[in-house]
C-alpha positions as CSV (number, residue, x, y, z in Angstrom):
1,X,78.5,-35.8,-8.4
2,X,77.8,-33.1,-5.9
3,X,78.1,-33.7,-2.2
4,X,74.4,-33.4,-1.7
5,X,73.6,-35.8,-4.5
6,X,76.2,-38.3,-3.0
7,X,74.5,-37.9,0.4
8,X,71.1,-38.5,-1.1
9,X,72.4,-41.7,-2.8
10,X,73.9,-43.0,0.4
11,X,70.7,-42.2,2.4
12,X,68.7,-44.1,-0.3
13,X,71.0,-47.1,-0.1
14,X,70.8,-47.0,3.8
15,X,67.0,-47.0,3.6
16,X,67.0,-49.9,1.2
17,X,69.4,-51.9,3.5
18,X,67.1,-51.1,6.4
19,X,64.1,-52.6,4.5
20,X,66.1,-55.6,3.4
21,X,67.3,-56.1,7.0
22,X,63.7,-56.0,8.3
23,X,62.7,-58.6,5.7
24,X,65.6,-60.8,6.5
25,X,65.0,-60.7,10.2
26,X,61.3,-61.7,9.6
27,X,62.2,-64.6,7.3
28,X,62.6,-67.9,9.3
29,X,65.3,-69.2,7.0
30,X,67.6,-66.2,7.6
31,X,70.9,-66.9,9.3
32,X,72.6,-64.8,12.0
33,X,75.5,-64.3,9.6
34,X,73.2,-62.8,6.9
35,X,71.7,-60.4,9.5
36,X,75.1,-59.4,10.9
37,X,76.4,-58.7,7.4
38,X,73.4,-56.4,6.6
39,X,73.8,-54.6,9.9
40,X,77.5,-54.1,9.1
41,X,76.7,-52.7,5.7
42,X,74.0,-50.4,7.1
43,X,76.4,-49.1,9.9
44,X,79.1,-48.5,7.3
45,X,76.8,-46.4,5.2
46,X,75.5,-44.5,8.3
47,X,79.1,-43.8,9.3
48,X,80.0,-42.5,5.8
49,X,76.8,-40.3,5.8
50,X,77.7,-38.8,9.2
51,X,81.3,-38.2,8.1
52,X,80.2,-36.4,4.9
53,X,77.6,-34.4,6.8
54,X,80.2,-33.4,9.4
55,X,82.7,-32.5,6.7
56,X,80.1,-30.5,4.8
57,X,79.1,-28.6,7.9
58,X,82.7,-27.7,8.8
């Protein structure tokens, strides 16, 4: 998989997590733990995207 394809996949997963997080936050039965886990996953993806973009630009 090329770097750009990998970045595109990570960005797509990040957007999907963002949508799931918004849905979870608007659902009254959601727990703080669920929300925190989604935020951690989203941040991890964002960090990986940034790292790959920085590595690619260097």
